[in-house]
SEMI-600289 format. One record per residue: residue in one letter; x, y, z of N, C-alpha, C in turn. Coordinates in steps of 0.02 Angstrom, whole numbers, plus 32768, in hexadecimal, padded with zeros to 4 digits. Last residue first. Layout:
N
[rec a, [X, Y, Z], [X, Y, Z], [X, Y, Z]]
...
END
This chain:
153
[rec x, [7E93, 81CB, 8256], [7E62, 818A, 8266], [7E85, 815B, 8292]]
[rec x, [7E67, 8281, 822C], [7E98, 8238, 825B], [7E7C, 8205, 8255]]
[rec x, [7E36, 82EF, 81CD], [7E23, 82C7, 81EF], [7E48, 828B, 820C]]
[rec x, [7E71, 83A3, 81AB], [7E67, 835E, 8198], [7E51, 8328, 81E4]]
[rec x, [7E7B, 8430, 815E], [7E58, 8416, 8195], [7E56, 83E4, 8194]]
[rec x, [7EEB, 84C1, 8134], [7EC8, 847B, 8134], [7EB5, 845F, 8170]]
[rec x, [7F01, 8551, 80D2], [7EF8, 8529, 8116], [7ED7, 84D9, 810F]]
[rec x, [7F6D, 85AB, 8084], [7F4E, 8573, 8081], [7F3F, 8559, 80CB]]
[rec x, [7F8B, 8652, 8022], [7F91, 8629, 8065], [7F57, 85E3, 8059]]
[rec x, [8005, 86AE, 7FA9], [7FAF, 8674, 7FC4], [7FCB, 867D, 8001]]
[rec x, [8036, 870C, 7FA2], [8012, 8709, 7F81], [7FC5, 86E6, 7F7E]]
[rec x, [807F, 8767, 8045], [8078, 872E, 8024], [804B, 8732, 7FD1]]
[rec x, [80A1, 87D2, 8092], [808F, 87E7, 803F], [808A, 87B3, 8011]]
[rec x, [80A8, 879B, 80F5], [80D6, 87B4, 80DA], [80D2, 87BA, 809C]]
[rec x, [8001, 8785, 8103], [8033, 8792, 8122], [807A, 8788, 8101]]
[rec x, [7F99, 87C0, 807A], [7FAF, 8798, 8099], [7FEF, 87B5, 80D9]]
[rec x, [7F13, 8833, 8038], [7F59, 8834, 803B], [7F5E, 87EA, 8081]]
[rec x, [7E94, 8825, 8022], [7EAA, 8853, 7FFD], [7F0E, 8857, 800A]]
[rec x, [7E5F, 8788, 7FD6], [7E5C, 87C5, 8001], [7E9C, 87F2, 7FE0]]
[rec x, [7DE9, 870D, 7F97], [7E10, 8743, 7F88], [7E15, 876B, 7FC1]]
[rec x, [7DDA, 8662, 7FC5], [7DD3, 86AD, 7FD9], [7E09, 86D0, 7FBD]]
[rec x, [7D96, 85BE, 7FB0], [7DD4, 85F3, 7FA3], [7DC3, 8643, 7F99]]
[rec x, [7D67, 8535, 8014], [7D5A, 8589, 8001], [7DA2, 85A5, 7FF2]]
[rec x, [7D3A, 849D, 8008], [7D71, 84CC, 7FFC], [7D5B, 84FF, 7FFC]]
[rec x, [7D47, 83E3, 8038], [7D22, 841B, 803C], [7D5A, 845F, 802B]]
[rec x, [7D99, 8357, 7FD7], [7D88, 8389, 8019], [7D65, 83CB, 8000]]
[rec x, [7DFD, 82D0, 7FB3], [7DA9, 82F7, 7FAF], [7DA2, 8311, 7FDA]]
[rec x, [7E66, 827C, 7FEF], [7E5D, 82C2, 7FE0], [7E48, 82F3, 7FCE]]
[rec x, [7E33, 8203, 7FE7], [7E21, 822B, 8033], [7E2F, 8269, 8028]]
[rec x, [7E37, 81E7, 7F5B], [7DDD, 8205, 7F70], [7DF1, 821C, 7FC5]]
[rec x, [7EC8, 8215, 7F6C], [7EC3, 81F1, 7F40], [7E7B, 820B, 7F6C]]
[rec x, [7F34, 825A, 7FB1], [7F26, 8223, 7FDA], [7EDD, 8213, 7FB8]]
[rec x, [7FA2, 82A0, 7F4F], [7FB6, 827F, 7F7E], [7F85, 823F, 7FAF]]
[rec x, [7F3B, 82C9, 7EF3], [7F7C, 82A1, 7ED5], [7F96, 827C, 7F18]]
[rec x, [7EEF, 8329, 7F48], [7ECA, 82E2, 7F1E], [7F06, 82C0, 7F16]]
[rec x, [7F48, 8389, 7F68], [7F3A, 833B, 7FA6], [7F06, 831F, 7F87]]
[rec x, [7F64, 83AE, 7EE9], [7F9E, 838E, 7F21], [7F88, 8354, 7F4A]]
[rec x, [7EF7, 83E6, 7ED8], [7F0E, 83A4, 7EAE], [7F46, 838B, 7ED8]]
[rec x, [7ED7, 8455, 7F32], [7EB2, 840C, 7F37], [7EC7, 83E1, 7F04]]
[rec x, [7F4C, 84A1, 7F0B], [7F4D, 8480, 7F5E], [7F24, 8453, 7F62]]
[rec x, [7F2B, 84E2, 7EA1], [7F62, 84CA, 7EA4], [7F73, 8496, 7EE0]]
[rec x, [7EA0, 84FA, 7EAC], [7E9E, 84CF, 7E8D], [7F01, 84A9, 7E94]]
[rec x, [7E9F, 8587, 7EC8], [7EA8, 8557, 7EEB], [7EA6, 84FE, 7EE0]]
[rec x, [7EB1, 85C5, 7E55], [7F0B, 85BF, 7E65], [7EEA, 857F, 7EA8]]
[rec x, [7E2F, 85A8, 7E1A], [7E5D, 8592, 7DFE], [7EA5, 8584, 7E2D]]
[rec x, [7DD9, 8609, 7E72], [7DE1, 85AE, 7E94], [7E19, 8584, 7E5A]]
[rec x, [7E27, 8688, 7E76], [7E2B, 8670, 7E99], [7E2F, 861C, 7E98]]
[rec x, [7E0F, 86D1, 7DFD], [7E29, 868B, 7DFA], [7E36, 8673, 7E2D]]
[rec x, [7DF8, 8775, 7DE1], [7DDE, 8742, 7E00], [7DC6, 86FA, 7DF9]]
[rec x, [7E30, 8805, 7E05], [7E5D, 87C4, 7E0C], [7E09, 8796, 7E16]]
[rec x, [7E28, 8888, 7E0A], [7E0B, 8860, 7DDD], [7E15, 8818, 7DD0]]
[rec x, [7E91, 88AB, 7E8B], [7E3B, 88A5, 7E83], [7E09, 8888, 7E58]]
[rec x, [7EFB, 8815, 7EA2], [7EF6, 885B, 7E73], [7E92, 887A, 7E81]]
[rec x, [7F05, 87B9, 7F37], [7EDA, 87AF, 7EF4], [7EE3, 880D, 7ED9]]
[rec x, [7F2B, 8747, 7F85], [7F38, 8787, 7F9A], [7F1F, 879B, 7F4A]]
[rec x, [7EBE, 86B9, 7FC1], [7EE9, 86CF, 7F7F], [7EEA, 8724, 7F81]]
[rec x, [7EBC, 8635, 8016], [7EB8, 866B, 8022], [7EE8, 8687, 7FE3]]
[rec x, [7E68, 8599, 8037], [7E9F, 85B9, 8009], [7E94, 85FC, 8003]]
[rec x, [7E3F, 8525, 80A4], [7E2E, 856C, 80A6], [7E6A, 857E, 8066]]
[rec x, [7DEA, 846F, 808F], [7E3C, 8497, 8074], [7E1E, 84F4, 8080]]
[rec x, [7DB8, 83E7, 80FB], [7DB2, 843A, 80D3], [7E02, 844C, 80CC]]
[rec x, [7DD6, 8376, 8113], [7DBA, 8380, 810E], [7DA5, 83B6, 80F6]]
[rec x, [7E34, 82DA, 80C8], [7E4C, 831C, 80D5], [7DFC, 8348, 80D4]]
[rec x, [7E30, 8245, 811E], [7E27, 8278, 80F4], [7E30, 82C1, 810E]]
[rec x, [7EA1, 8203, 817B], [7E5F, 81E5, 816F], [7E45, 8215, 812A]]
[rec x, [7F45, 81F7, 818B], [7EF6, 822E, 817E], [7EDD, 81F9, 8169]]
[rec x, [7FAB, 81A8, 81AA], [7F70, 81AD, 81E9], [7F44, 81D7, 81D7]]
[rec x, [800B, 81C5, 814F], [7FCE, 8182, 813A], [7F95, 8190, 818E]]
[rec x, [8056, 8220, 817B], [8019, 823F, 8147], [7FE9, 8204, 814C]]
[rec x, [808A, 8210, 822D], [8094, 8211, 81CC], [8050, 821C, 81B6]]
[rec x, [809D, 826B, 829A], [80A7, 8240, 8274], [80D1, 821D, 823C]]
[rec x, [8029, 82E5, 82A6], [8004, 829A, 82BD], [8043, 8261, 82AC]]
[rec x, [8076, 8356, 828F], [8056, 834E, 82E0], [8036, 8303, 82D6]]
[rec x, [80D5, 8368, 823C], [80E4, 8368, 8274], [80C5, 8342, 82B1]]
[rec x, [8064, 833E, 81DB], [8085, 831D, 81D0], [80B2, 8301, 8211]]
[rec x, [8024, 83B8, 81DE], [7FF3, 838D, 81E0], [8034, 8353, 8201]]
[rec x, [8099, 840C, 8194], [8082, 8411, 81E6], [8055, 83DC, 81F5]]
[rec x, [80AD, 83C4, 812C], [80D0, 83C7, 8157], [80C1, 83D1, 81A0]]
[rec x, [8016, 840B, 80F1], [802B, 83B1, 8107], [8064, 83B0, 8128]]
[rec x, [8047, 848A, 80DC], [8002, 8474, 811A], [801C, 8425, 8139]]
[rec x, [80AC, 847C, 808B], [80B5, 848F, 80D4], [8079, 8483, 8112]]
[rec x, [8052, 8444, 801B], [8088, 842B, 8038], [80A2, 8450, 8082]]
[rec x, [800A, 84BF, 801B], [7FFA, 848A, 802C], [8019, 846D, 8043]]
[rec x, [8074, 850F, 7FF6], [8055, 8529, 8032], [8030, 84EF, 8041]]
[rec x, [8075, 84DF, 7F67], [80B6, 84EA, 7F9E], [80A7, 84F7, 7FDA]]
[rec x, [8017, 8500, 7F15], [801C, 84B9, 7F2E], [8051, 84B8, 7F6B]]
[rec x, [8009, 858B, 7F2C], [7FDE, 8568, 7F4E], [7FF8, 8516, 7F6A]]
[rec x, [8075, 8592, 7EC7], [8073, 85A8, 7F04], [8049, 8589, 7F43]]
[rec x, [803B, 8559, 7E5F], [8080, 8550, 7E71], [8089, 8549, 7EB7]]
[rec x, [7FDB, 85C3, 7E41], [7FC9, 857A, 7E3C], [7FEE, 855B, 7E63]]
[rec x, [8032, 8640, 7E34], [8013, 8617, 7E63], [7FEA, 85E6, 7E7F]]
[rec x, [805C, 8621, 7DA6], [8091, 862E, 7DDF], [8056, 861D, 7E2D]]
[rec x, [7FD7, 8633, 7D78], [7FFB, 85E8, 7D76], [8024, 85E7, 7DA6]]
[rec x, [7FB0, 86B8, 7DA1], [7F87, 868A, 7DAA], [7FBD, 8651, 7DA4]]
[rec x, [804E, 8717, 7DC2], [8028, 8701, 7D85], [8002, 86CB, 7D98]]
[rec x, [8067, 87B7, 7E1F], [8072, 8758, 7E1C], [8037, 8753, 7DF1]]
[rec x, [8036, 882C, 7E19], [807E, 8810, 7E16], [8086, 87DB, 7E11]]
[rec x, [7FB9, 8810, 7E00], [7FD1, 883F, 7DE6], [801C, 8827, 7DE3]]
[rec x, [7F7A, 8787, 7E0F], [7F58, 87B3, 7DD0], [7F7F, 8804, 7DBB]]
[rec x, [7F95, 8799, 7EAF], [7F99, 876C, 7E7C], [7F6A, 8798, 7E42]]
[rec x, [8014, 87EB, 7EF3], [7FDC, 87F3, 7EFE], [7FDD, 87BF, 7EB1]]
[rec x, [80BF, 87D6, 7F5B], [8072, 8802, 7F15], [8048, 87D9, 7F0E]]
[rec x, [8128, 875C, 7F60], [811F, 879D, 7F6D], [80E7, 87B9, 7F3D]]
[rec x, [8173, 86AE, 7F5D], [8161, 86E9, 7F4A], [813A, 8720, 7F61]]
[rec x, [8197, 866E, 7FB4], [81B1, 864D, 7F7B], [819B, 86A1, 7F42]]
[rec x, [81FB, 868D, 804C], [81C9, 8699, 8034], [81BB, 8679, 7FEE]]
[rec x, [8273, 8611, 8099], [826C, 8652, 8077], [8212, 8648, 803F]]
[rec x, [828B, 85A2, 80DE], [8280, 85D7, 8100], [8279, 8621, 80E8]]
[rec x, [8270, 8549, 8072], [82BF, 8543, 8099], [82B6, 8590, 80B3]]
[rec x, [8200, 8586, 8033], [8224, 854C, 802E], [826A, 8566, 8040]]
[rec x, [8140, 85B7, 803E], [8183, 85D1, 8064], [81A7, 8586, 804D]]
[rec x, [809B, 85EA, 8031], [80D0, 85D0, 8006], [8116, 85C9, 8015]]
[rec x, [8068, 85F2, 80D8], [8085, 8607, 809F], [80C2, 85DD, 8072]]
[rec x, [7FE9, 85A1, 8132], [801B, 859B, 811C], [8029, 85B8, 80E5]]
[rec x, [7F70, 85B3, 81BD], [7F83, 85CA, 8178], [7FD6, 85AE, 8174]]
[rec x, [7F7A, 8520, 8214], [7F80, 8571, 8225], [7F86, 856D, 81C6]]
[rec x, [7F27, 849E, 820E], [7F5C, 84BF, 8208], [7F58, 8512, 821B]]
[rec x, [7EC8, 840E, 8278], [7EB4, 8458, 825A], [7F09, 847D, 824A]]
[rec x, [7E95, 8385, 8289], [7ED4, 83AB, 8291], [7ECF, 83E0, 8258]]
[rec x, [7E35, 8301, 82DD], [7E44, 8335, 82A3], [7E8D, 8363, 82CC]]
[rec x, [7DF3, 82B1, 8349], [7E14, 82A0, 8300], [7E2B, 82CD, 82CF]]
[rec x, [7E34, 8336, 83D0], [7E14, 82EC, 83B3], [7E30, 82B8, 8385]]
[rec x, [7E99, 8393, 8372], [7E6F, 8396, 839F], [7E43, 835C, 8390]]
[rec x, [7F48, 83EE, 8360], [7F07, 839A, 8357], [7ED5, 83A9, 838F]]
[rec x, [7F6F, 846C, 8305], [7F60, 8448, 8338], [7F28, 8417, 832C]]
[rec x, [800B, 84B6, 82B1], [7FCB, 8476, 82B8], [7FC0, 846E, 8305]]
[rec x, [806C, 8512, 82C8], [804E, 84F7, 82A2], [8017, 84D2, 8283]]
[rec x, [8031, 857B, 833F], [804D, 855A, 8336], [8046, 854C, 82ED]]
[rec x, [8059, 8646, 836E], [8026, 8606, 834D], [8045, 85C1, 8356]]
[rec x, [808B, 86C2, 8365], [8078, 86BB, 839C], [803D, 867E, 8379]]
[rec x, [80DD, 86D3, 82A8], [80BD, 86F0, 82F0], [80BA, 86BA, 833A]]
[rec x, [810A, 867C, 825B], [810B, 86B8, 823C], [80FC, 86FB, 8292]]
[rec x, [814B, 85CC, 8272], [811D, 860D, 8280], [811A, 8644, 827D]]
[rec x, [81A1, 8577, 8202], [81B7, 85A3, 822A], [817D, 85DC, 8240]]
[rec x, [816A, 84DB, 819F], [8180, 8537, 81A5], [8176, 8559, 81F1]]
[rec x, [81A9, 8447, 81C7], [8174, 8469, 81C1], [819A, 84BD, 81BD]]
[rec x, [81F8, 8411, 8119], [820A, 8424, 8167], [81D2, 8445, 817E]]
[rec x, [8194, 83CB, 809D], [81D4, 8413, 80C0], [81E1, 83F6, 80FC]]
[rec x, [8199, 8348, 8040], [8186, 8379, 8080], [81B4, 8385, 8085]]
[rec x, [81BE, 8349, 7F99], [81D4, 8321, 7FD4], [81AA, 835B, 800C]]
[rec x, [818B, 82FA, 7EF7], [816F, 832F, 7F32], [81A2, 831B, 7F73]]
[rec x, [8180, 82BD, 7E8C], [81C0, 82D8, 7E94], [81AB, 8311, 7ECE]]
[rec x, [811E, 8258, 7E80], [8100, 82A1, 7E84], [814A, 82C8, 7E5B]]
[rec x, [8140, 8211, 7ED9], [813A, 81EE, 7E90], [812C, 823C, 7E78]]
[rec x, [8136, 8247, 7F4E], [8172, 822F, 7F4B], [8169, 8241, 7EF3]]
[rec x, [80B1, 823D, 7F6C], [80D7, 8276, 7F62], [810D, 827B, 7F2F]]
[rec x, [8094, 81AD, 7F7E], [8082, 81D3, 7F3A], [80A9, 8209, 7F3B]]
[rec x, [80F6, 81B2, 7FF2], [80EB, 817F, 7FBE], [80F0, 81BC, 7F71]]
[rec x, [8085, 81F9, 8053], [80D8, 8203, 8033], [80FA, 81DB, 7FFC]]
[rec x, [8029, 81AA, 8044], [801F, 81F9, 8023], [8076, 81F3, 8018]]
[rec x, [8074, 811C, 8018], [8044, 813D, 8044], [804C, 817B, 8030]]
[rec x, [802D, 8071, 7FD9], [8046, 80B6, 7FCD], [8028, 80E0, 7FF6]]
[rec x, [8028, 7FC6, 7FFE], [7FF5, 7FEE, 8007], [8034, 804D, 8004]]
END
């Protein structure tokens, strides 16, 4: 049986170390059978991969990749909380915040970067409810931020 980590490796993707919080919070909290992540930015090796608004300084295609990276960071926070991703029974909810230029309306397509990664990692258990929200600004001027809620076995 392949694990979510195996499926990610087949995609050429490796989970990063948990991103350090940028304020007074923890990356994830487990309560009962659920893990809630804090909003995760598209960080890699301690650096924000891009800044600016989607539809202005950041292209929609780049934003999709940034949402994918933020989702990887959220999965890293989940794994740190529960030990291994095979303990995830279901991805329940995904919230993707997109710092948007005033006329940008492609938030759902940007959020697909996170959703498609979760589907690839978890199969049917990766199908989830989702919100894709356009906002004026995100922490550190990040273009996207991703939150997850997962159910554990």
